[in-house]
N, C-alpha and C positions, 0 to 999 in steps of 0.2 A: 504494500499500500504505500502511495506517495502521500507526503504531507506537504501542503503548501503554506508558507508563512507570509505574514504581512507586517510590515513596520509602518506605524503611523503615529501621528500626534493625536492623541485622544481628544484634545480640545478643538481639533479641526475636524473631527468626525472620522468615520471609518469609510472605507471604499464602498460605494453604492452596491457592489456585487456581493456584499456580505450581509446586506439587509435581508431579513426574514429567511435566513438559510439554515439556522441551527436549532436543535432540540434543547440544548443545555449550554450555560456559560459558567465560568468560574472566575472570581475576583479574590485576591488575597494580598494582605500586607498594607491595607490602606488605613490609615490611623485618623483621618479627619472626615467629617461628614460630607464636605464638598467633593473630595477625591473619590470617596465610596460611591457617592450618587452619579458621579461622571462615569465610572465603570459599570454600574448597575444600569444606567440610562442606555449605554452603548450595548450592553448585553441584552437588554429587553428589546432594542431595535434590531438585534441580530436574530432573535428568536422567530421561528417559523410562524407565519401568519394563520390566524383561524385555529391553530392547535394550542393546547395548553402547554406552554414551555416552562422550564425550570431554570433557576439560577442558584449558584452556591456562592457564598462570600463568608470571609472571616469577619466576625462582629467583635469589636473591642467595647467593653462596658465602661463608658466614660462617666464620671461623676464631676461635674464642674459647676461651681456655684454661678458663674457668669451666664450660664444657660438659663433664660427664663422658662423655657420648655425643656424637660429632660431630653437628652440626646436620642435615647431609644424611641421616645415618642415622636420626635422630629423625623427619625428614619422611617418610623411606621406610617406616618402622615404622607411622606413622599412616595412611598411603595403604594399606597392606596390610591394616591393621584395617578400613579402609572398603571393602574388596574392590576396590581400585584398583591399577594398576600403572603404572609410568612407562614409556612407549613410546619417547619421544625427548627429548633435552635439548640444545639447540643454542645457541650464542652469539647474542645479539640486540643491537639498536642502543642499549639502555639502558647506562648506565655506573654504576659504584659508586666514590666516592672513598674512599681508605683513611683510616682514623681518624688516622694520622700526618700526612697532608696537611691534614686538617681542623685538627688541633691546630697545625700549623705556620702556617696561614693566620690562625688566631685569634691566636697569639703575635705574628705580624707587624703584624696591625691593632692590637693592644693597645699595642705599642711606638710605633706611630705616634700613637695617642691620647695616650700619655703625653708624647710631644714636642710635642703641640699639632698638629692636623691642618692640614696645608698643602694647596695646591691639587694638588700632585703626590703626595699620599700613595698613591694607588692604584697609580701607577707604582713607587713604593718596595716596595710589597707585591708587586707583579708581579716585580720584580727580585729580591726575596727568595725567591720560590717558583722562579725559574729556576736558583738556585744549586743545584749538585749534580744537575741534572736536564739531562743532555746532549740530550734530545729537544726540550726547549723552545727550543733555539736555532733550530730550524726553525719558521717561522711557521705551518706547516701542522699542527703539534702543539700540544698544550695546555701550559699552564704547569706542570702537575702530572701525575703518573702516575695513570692510570685503569685500572680492571679492568672487562672485560665481564661482563655478567650473562647468565643462560641463560634461554631460553624452553623451558619443559617442557610436554610433552603427556602427560597421563594417560588411561588408558582404565578403564572399569569392567569387572569379570569377568562382569557381568549378574547377579550374586548380590547382593540388597540386604541391608544390615545395619543395625541401629538406631544404629550408631556416630555417623553425623552428628548425629542428633537429640540423642543424649547429650552430644555434645561442645558443641553449641549451648546445651543446658540448663547445662552446667557454666560455660560462658563467661557466660551470663547470670546465674547465681548469683553468680559472682565479680564482675561488674559491679555488681550491686545491693549486695553486700557492701562493695566497696572504692570505688566511684565515687558512687553515689546517696547512701549514708549520709554521706559527707564533705560533701556539699552541703546 
C-alpha cells in the first residue's frame, strides 16, 4: 500500500482534494484551545460527508482562573457548533506537568546556576524535587507529581456546518495580522 503525505500550514487550510475523504482523524500534542480547535476543524472538514465520522484528540484538563468559562465547557461548546459530540474521554499514556512543578524545577536550576554549576548539580535539582513528594522515594515513581491527560473520541452528527471553515478563516486572519505583519 502506498501512503501519500501532504505538508501544509494548517492556518491556510488543507488541499481541496482532502475535503470529505476520510472516516477518522487524529490530533495530538495541542495544549491550547485555539490550536486544538484548528486541528479539530480541519479534521471535521476532512471527514466523509453524510457519514458519521470520528475524530480522536488528546485532551489536557486545564484549570485556569482567567477563563470565565471553564476550558472543557468552551471546547464542548465549539464541538457542538461543529455538529460534533464527545463519545468517550479516557485517560491515556501522555502526562501533564503542573505549572508548580515546572516553576519549582526552574527555581532549583537557577539557584544551582547562581552557585556555579558543579558536576553534581543535576543530583541537587533531583533532591530538591523529591522534597515534599513522598512518591519519589520509590524508584518506580517520578520525581514530581504528574497528571494524566485524556484521549477523547468525538463523532459527527452527520449534519455539516460551515463552522470549521469559518474557524479556519478567522485563525488565518489572526495569523496574518499578528504573526506575518510582525516579521
